[in-house]
Phi, psi and omega in degrees: 000316180296319181297320179292325176296314180298320178299321177294319179296318178300319180296320178292317182299328179300332181269357182265165183298156175305147179071012173291133179242147175228137176237126184233140173236142177240126181238133174214191183298337182272356180126198183239135175244143181242140176226129177244137179231144178218135177274123177235172181302326182279354180129198181274128182243139174276129182226162176263100180235024184293342180252009180277138175272129179251147172285126185259351173049232189288355176301329180297335178297327177294319178294316179300313180299324179294313179294319178301314180298321178296317177299320181290316181289333175278001179061030176276338172220163174242146182304325182268007175295138173287133183292338181301335179291343185249357183260146178276006180213165179260135175291143178304128181081355178049053179294140183280069182273133177253169175300321180299319177300314180297313184294328183261007182058040177240023184285339186090355178288148178291167179302314181226159175299129180300129177081005182300331182269004176264001181295147178301321183264021180294133178242108185304320183290339180212074193300334181251011182299333180232027174268099188277167178303321180293325176296316180300309181296318178299317178299311184293332183263338186239332188236002185303130174237116179279144177268339176196172176285147178305133179085352185288317180202163178276136178207109182308127186223105171297322178301316180299318179286330173297319178294319177299316178298319179298314180295320177301318178300319178295316180297316182280347181058042175202161179299148184300326180298340178271000000 
């Protein structure tokens, strides 16, 4: 079963860009096995990448959505609650954004904070590694530019999900990673 799964992954990897890496772990009663694959010019190569840190990008949105759904089903928040009730600051212009807007990417917030990549300490390889809570709050309170009114249209927003994660951290009174 594992071999057929790996063969499927190899077939998919052949269509991806050069130097694409995949790290897979299989766990059962006998322990955990790791398999690393990398597409190179010569073909698919097996590598040991079990300790490599990968950028996971939008996968975090699934975790955020899961925690968000738990808060909603536990009735700790309501989908139509205004997020301003949960923030320690007011968003510039006080847009009436709800949890539902954030979760459905209809908040009107831009994809990314405008100018986040113009910072002096910006690191292209890890763009938010030094984007601190104060940077986030300053942007939202002083520089926020809405792309539309909340609920008006769908617009994929990393900023919106970052804000949702931030609010969840406040509600839970712990860092989002916990």
